[in-house]
C-alpha positions, 0 to 999 in steps of 0.5 A, a space after each residue: 171659349 167656343 168650339 167655333 174658336 178651335 176651327 179648321 177648314 178640314 173639320 168644317 168641310 167634313 162635318 158638313 158632309 157627315 151631317 147628311 150621311 145615313 148611319 145604320 142605327 136600326 142595325 146596331 139595335 138588331 145587333 144588341 149594340 143600341 137599346 130601343 130607348 137609345 134608338 128612339 132618342 137618336 132617331 129624333 136628332 139624326 139628320 134633322 134640321 138644327 132648329 128641331 135638334 136645338 129644341 130637343 137639347 133645350 128640353 132634354 139636354 142632359 139625356 142627349 149629352 149622356 146618350 152621345 157619350 155612351 154611344 161614342 164609348 161603345 160603337 167602334 165604326 169610324 163613320 158612326 163615331 164621326 157622326 156622334 162627334 159632329 152631334 156633340 160639337 153641334 150641341 156645344 156650338 154657341 152654347 157654352 152653358 151645355 158643357 157641364 151636361 157633358 162633364 158631369 156625365 162622370 157622375 153616371 160613368 167615371 170614364 165619361 166624358 174623356 175616355 171615349 174622346 181620348 182613343 188612340 186606336 182609331 186611325 182616322 184624321 177626322 175622328 182624331 181632330 174632332 175629338 181634340 176640338 171637343 176635348 179642348 172645349 171641355 177642358 177649357 171650362 172644366 171647373 176642376 183640374 183634369 185627372 192627371 192621367 187624362 191630361 197627360 193622354 191628351 197632351 201626348 196626342 197633341 204632341 204627336 199632332 203638332 209634329 205631324 207633317 199634316 197642316 191640319 193636325 198642326 193647326 188644330 194642335 196649336 189652337 188647342 194649346 192656345 186654349 189650354 195654356 190660358 189656364 195656368 194650372 195646365 202650363 207646367 204639364 204642357 212644358 213637361 212634354 218636350 214634343 209639344 215644345 219641339 213642335 212649337 219651335 219647329 212651327 215658328 222656325 219654318 216661317 209660317 204665315 202671320 196667323 200661325 206665327 201669332 198663335 205660336 207666339 201666343 203659346 210662348 207668351 202664355 208659357 212664359 208666365 211660368 218662372 221655370 219656363 222663363 229660366 230654361 226655355 232659351 237655354 234648351 231651345 235657343 228661342 230668343 234669336 228665333 223670336 227676334 227673327 220672327 218679329 223682324 220679319 213680321 208684317 202684322 202688329 199683333 205678331 210683334 206685340 205678342 213676341 215683345 210681351 213674351 220678352 217682357 215676361 222673360 226679363 221679369 221672371 228670369 232676368 239673369 237667364 235672359 238679358 245677356 242672351 238678348 244682348 248677344 242676339 242684338 235685341 237692343 238695336 231692334 227694340 230701339 227701332 220699335 220704340 220709334 214706331 207708331 203703334 195702334 196698340 199702346 200696350 206694345 209701346 209700354 212693353 217695348 219701353 220696359 224691355 229697352 230700359 232693362 236691356 240698356 241698364 244691363 248693357 251698362 253693367 255687362 263685362 266683356 267676359 259676361 258678353 263672351 259667356 252669353 255668346 257661348 251659351 247661345 251657341 251663335 258665335 260670330 266675330 264680335 270684338 272679344 274674340 280677336 282682342 289680345 287684351 281680352 284673352 290675357 285677362 280672361 283666358 284662365 276664367 274658362 277653367 272656372 267650375 271644372 272648365 265649364 265655359 271651355 267645355 261649352 266651347 269644345 262642345 260647339 266645336 264638336 256639335 256645330 255644322 255652321 262654318 262660322 261657329 266652327 271658325 270662331 270656336 277653333 280660333 278661341 281654342 288657339 287664344 286659350 292655349 296661347 294665353 293660359 300656361 297649361 292650356 295645351 294639356 287641358 285642351 288635349 285632355 278634353 279632346 279638342 286637339 284632335 277635333 282641331 286637327 280634323 278641322 284642318 280638312 274642313 270644306 270651308 277655307 276660313 275654318 281650315 285657316 283658323 284650325 291651322 293657326 290653332 293646331 300650330 299653337 297646340 303643337 309649338 306651345 311648350 307643355 306645362 304639366 298640370 
């Protein structure tokens, strides 16, 4: 990992300008903010050629690492902080071996190096982003796991950045997360910050370019090594159909590679949580298509074949009711054959009552929460099928509030929704009432 690998045009352009700006170091000394020894040291590197600065860092790197961090901690003027951050980043550029010079500053001051880099009271984009860039490099090489308090503070900063409207902030946040997630011990902590996952999902949902698609996909791939993530992420974020859409539209092989690798982890770590959802989202036809392509990277074909085999095996054992419940869980209802099959409803209507009406409640929740006319039309249709084929269906549906919602949908702007709502309400009204 090098500081250059967390890069961005905004940081590069501003860093070049900041290197040539004068800083009133003598004024800080007269104000008692900088000692004469610190002034002498900083003047030797201030606006000096890189070769001269490098020679000083080679001979006296520990002194300068401590100097930069102490100055960053006690000086609050934005332009001065910008200058110090550029000096730190320049010292680390292409010199990973210098990272311990900064991380070991805690032996002198327990707040160093992290507290000055985690300031949230400085409302300057460059300071925030440059600090995040440096923090990521330090954390990527820190021999021991970062103190929980500092890690949480940094992840909260990244959560804010990745949800910001600024492209530069989102770009740097994703790059930082790529680096942090490469360390397994940080993955659960990242998963524990909903804002980060929301930001990653939104980033990929908004159809970014190939590079951002790959980087976000890479973050999901790293997260998917965690069993807890693999078990929960699709249920919480509906990520499988989203990743399929991104892969289908991808023009870069690396985007498809990282998404298929993510699917492989989903299948390996949590098959029961993901295979039915993958089948409902029509991953199998897409995977079959991928298996027939030629790839420059053989790893893709291996992953494609693995996912294809698992999906085909699961498809053979999947009952129509499994298919239906998977579709319910995904929230993406469409006119698949089960909805209009009288045989299906005769055999399975009563199963919606299992576990305190768990599946029926999911169906009603879609009826209440969805804004998609297709989902509403299918859901209200299914309510009618349930009432028709389960003796006590009318009372159950009424008690759970779905009758009122179905009647409301008779006035929906979409004609298909109105039609199926009308049919279901007719069944609710005409069906004989059998008390529970």
